[in-house]
Steps between C-alpha positions, in 0.01 A plus 500: 500500500386156391165464317311388812650791694392746231146359511475515878669843520236642266224304675579657838435852374207400281325304776544780753356751252201278417426444870518872573295596194229231504532331840549159341776292348610494133291306249629211289517676162696806614733280707589290194555820299719638780711183499542513121597867511751439777697238306458615138805735498736211579321264260569749222836659577696213655463253210553775241823607674643169615382255238477714188734795571242761396578715806819551698320432826196328648378849593384644171179564304239348735677640809514853361271755667478668159328186367331359811304810602329562162452125452330467841278798420408356159417157645284661769307710247452199271375283788284776648315550171407132512379517857813352657673810632605331824680230303683755286592706805633192681720413202645852508565480874682170453715629214592826671571334834728254321709799394493641854601156625811516280592860582473449877761220534748683278449818703525319834817320393664829396370703792351762267201524268588350161221488239730350235299176453197710399668745263571299184609614242636814668691327779747218461470154649534463877626145431744515206597138563156396377618548142753218540240239594473241224145382566188580698548195721862594568382846603244356741758257638753780554252721685370208705854403599572856610174510696569172680855613580370819660239308700767254615689783672197546730557875477174695496581774251237762409448326163448158658269656760293652218478169316417289805260765632313511169480121499371462856268801512366424152423139589331606824280751317421258217399235756288753689329597173404137428760424229346705216616410149540122478123449512465688173781302337338174612167611353671582169662157491169329575313701237775433247485128579124487460522693173758254366283202596194643324684563173 
């Protein structure tokens, strides 16, 4: 999945839960935390694997269930003690659904459940070719080229259906919820600008 697909994939489940639990849409703070959690595994593992060669694959430390689950729990407890439990919980949902969003396409493509992307360091890389990428940008370009090639065939595979479905359904839900998230970022920018002017 691409970053925006990871965000919207996690948002679908989070928004549905919030609506069922509180009969209202997600708030700005938790939505931003959800978005951060849903992209952080790739922001950590992909550069470390592709650019710096620390890992053999872009599915490593931050994608590992052995790291993500205790990390999500720790972040929730830390945030909850400061009165921001919903923000900490949303981060955890985003992070864990990122991992689910990587396991699902691999499993759908193989026709059988394959948790390999979430089992570092026990399991090997599901994409051994990642190790040969010479830079982060080359890695992104390679994956984007593959993605465009698959789309160009106009064949609706289960993986493509998952990606497009997450994109469309996520955008519909986010629109219905009133676009939570960007408002908070805009407020931060405005407050930061005012602070800089007053210094």
